[in-house]
MIDO-268025 format. One line per 8 residues: number of its first residue (from 1); for each residue x, y, z of C-alpha. Coordinates in steps of 0.05 Angstrom, whole numbers, plus 5000, padded with zeros to 4 digits. Layout:
// residues N
NUM = X Y Z | ...
END
This chain:
// residues 261
1 = 7104 8717 1881 | 7173 8743 1886 | 7207 8673 1890 | 7252 8688 1827 | 7279 8753 1856 | 7293 8718 1921 | 7327 8663 1882 | 7369 8708 1837
9 = 7387 8746 1900 | 7414 8685 1932 | 7452 8664 1875 | 7481 8734 1853 | 7474 8782 1909 | 7429 8845 1912 | 7470 8898 1875 | 7440 8930 1816
17 = 7482 8973 1766 | 7442 9036 1744 | 7461 9052 1673 | 7461 9130 1663 | 7499 9149 1601 | 7531 9218 1601 | 7573 9220 1538 | 7613 9280 1562
25 = 7641 9236 1620 | 7651 9172 1584 | 7721 9149 1562 | 7694 9118 1495 | 7707 9122 1425 | 7650 9117 1373 | 7617 9146 1313 | 7556 9164 1351
33 = 7517 9158 1416 | 7502 9083 1405 | 7570 9057 1391 | 7601 9101 1449 | 7546 9073 1498 | 7562 9005 1476 | 7637 9014 1473 | 7637 9044 1546
41 = 7586 8997 1580 | 7595 8931 1548 | 7665 8917 1576 | 7643 8945 1644 | 7579 8903 1648 | 7613 8842 1619 | 7665 8843 1673 | 7616 8854 1730
49 = 7575 8795 1706 | 7632 8751 1695 | 7657 8763 1767 | 7588 8756 1792 | 7584 8825 1823 | 7513 8845 1798 | 7444 8811 1796 | 7409 8866 1755
57 = 7422 8926 1707 | 7376 8990 1712 | 7381 9029 1648 | 7352 9099 1659 | 7307 9112 1597 | 7315 9186 1599 | 7391 9186 1596 | 7388 9143 1532
65 = 7331 9184 1505 | 7365 9250 1511 | 7411 9229 1449 | 7348 9214 1406 | 7347 9152 1365 | 7419 9138 1370 | 7414 9133 1446 | 7350 9090 1445
73 = 7388 9041 1395 | 7440 9040 1450 | 7388 9022 1499 | 7358 8968 1456 | 7428 8936 1445 | 7442 8934 1519 | 7379 8902 1535 | 7385 8849 1482
81 = 7459 8836 1503 | 7446 8824 1577 | 7372 8795 1575 | 7373 8727 1609 | 7439 8740 1638 | 7419 8791 1694 | 7354 8820 1707 | 7334 8882 1666
89 = 7298 8938 1708 | 7276 8993 1658 | 7277 9059 1697 | 7226 9097 1657 | 7176 9116 1712 | 7114 9104 1672 | 7042 9119 1692 | 6979 9149 1658
97 = 6906 9136 1645 | 6893 9065 1638 | 6895 9061 1560 | 6959 9100 1557 | 6986 9053 1614 | 6967 8994 1571 | 7011 9024 1514 | 7068 9043 1560
105 = 7066 8967 1589 | 7070 8939 1517 | 7129 8985 1504 | 7166 8962 1566 | 7155 8890 1562 | 7139 8874 1491 | 7183 8922 1458 | 7242 8935 1504
113 = 7232 8865 1534 | 7248 8889 1605 | 7239 8841 1666 | 7216 8899 1710 | 7194 8967 1706 | 7191 9032 1751 | 7121 9063 1754 | 7089 9124 1782
121 = 7027 9112 1821 | 7002 9180 1827 | 6941 9170 1786 | 6915 9108 1820 | 6899 9038 1811 | 6873 9044 1737 | 6939 9069 1715 | 6980 9019 1754
129 = 6942 8955 1739 | 6961 8952 1662 | 7033 8939 1683 | 7015 8881 1729 | 7040 8821 1687 | 7056 8748 1704 | 7132 8744 1709 | 7145 8815 1710
137 = 7160 8861 1768 | 7138 8934 1777 | 7168 8983 1825 | 7120 9037 1844 | 7151 9105 1868 | 7140 9107 1940 | 7195 9149 1980 | 7244 9169 1932
145 = 7321 9191 1940 | 7315 9263 1912 | 7314 9324 1956 | 7245 9348 1933 | 7209 9278 1953 | 7188 9311 2015 | 7145 9365 1978 | 7088 9309 1965
153 = 7110 9243 1991 | 7116 9263 2063 | 7050 9305 2066 | 6984 9280 2100 | 6971 9236 2157 | 6986 9179 2141 | 7037 9206 2094 | 7031 9192 2020
161 = 7089 9148 2018 | 7056 9106 2071 | 6993 9102 2029 | 7032 9077 1970 | 7067 9023 2012 | 7002 8994 2036 | 6974 8995 1962 | 7039 8955 1944
169 = 7016 8901 1994 | 6949 8901 1964 | 6969 8904 1890 | 7033 8857 1902 | 7080 8907 1868 | 7148 8927 1888 | 7170 8997 1914 | 7226 9048 1898
177 = 7250 9070 1967 | 7311 9115 1969 | 7365 9104 2014 | 7374 9174 2030 | 7320 9176 2083 | 7306 9136 2144 | 7232 9125 2120 | 7256 9062 2091
185 = 7247 9031 2161 | 7175 9050 2168 | 7160 9025 2096 | 7193 8958 2114 | 7148 8956 2177 | 7086 8970 2134 | 7105 8916 2078 | 7121 8862 2133
193 = 7185 8845 2089 | 7137 8818 2036 | 7147 8872 1981 | 7213 8878 1944 | 7246 8948 1947 | 7289 8977 1890 | 7336 9025 1932 | 7374 9080 1895
201 = 7414 9132 1935 | 7473 9092 1954 | 7540 9118 1926 | 7541 9184 1896 | 7475 9209 1931 | 7508 9193 1999 | 7451 9144 2024 | 7466 9106 2086
209 = 7479 9032 2074 | 7473 9012 2148 | 7406 9041 2154 | 7384 9004 2091 | 7411 8938 2110 | 7379 8940 2177 | 7313 8957 2149 | 7311 8896 2098
217 = 7348 8844 2140 | 7283 8805 2150 | 7286 8784 2074 | 7347 8815 2042 | 7348 8776 1978 | 7284 8804 1947 | 7310 8874 1946 | 7356 8907 1899
225 = 7404 8961 1921 | 7422 9005 1863 | 7490 9041 1849 | 7497 9084 1783 | 7552 9137 1773 | 7594 9112 1838 | 7606 9047 1797 | 7605 9072 1720
233 = 7649 9133 1738 | 7692 9102 1790 | 7750 9115 1744 | 7749 9187 1758 | 7781 9176 1827 | 7844 9159 1792 | 7837 9096 1758 | 7852 9095 1686
241 = 7811 9037 1660 | 7735 9049 1670 | 7715 8977 1674 | 7770 8959 1725 | 7752 9017 1765 | 7678 8995 1763 | 7694 8924 1785 | 7737 8948 1845
249 = 7677 8995 1866 | 7626 8938 1859 | 7667 8889 1898 | 7676 8942 1956 | 7603 8955 1955 | 7585 8883 1956 | 7635 8869 2014 | 7597 8926 2054
257 = 7531 8894 2038 | 7554 8824 2059 | 7584 8850 2126 | 7522 8885 2145 | 7471 8826 2123
END
């Protein structure tokens, strides 16, 4: 079912570039949010693709929506520019009652034209199934990388995130599994290497790459390891050109991934 993910991973690696625009931090000119987003991210993503450093991009819907229609137009232009060149994972964390989920699915796949979507499974099967489409991947939130994840996800026996992992096997979905917790080992064991993970938390959040690679070694290429601000704002470490600094950071991360594979 996830043959395309594996094929793309073998060809281009497993690094996903998370796109989280913060206008105040971006070295970019423009008359509004859309132009600034394009002028900052286009050269960066173009270079990362030309150097074969990323397999996917993960625009975070909230970071674009905070700038209103200008930001959302920026999201649309990014997806249109890179659709077909790399996988487009829309990080929107959708999930609602069935009819609302159907509407969200249309938005994600018919309007935004995303290849994949992050989904919240909290409301159960009828909220998730409208997102299941041939040729599309959904990543259900399982054990996320934020500090508050333990408030609910690690409650119960079995723990909530373990139940979500088991449902992913049944429903044939991917999972969002943060790199900031060693629960990735247990989730990998539950899913038997058959389920693709979207793995945030490497880079600025301090996730442990060695733990991640050890957990996904059985079938590395179906998974996606995400890095966002550590690539996008690598120039803050002293490099003057954002896209060149981003390329250096991506190459460094890919080298570490390859070494641990």
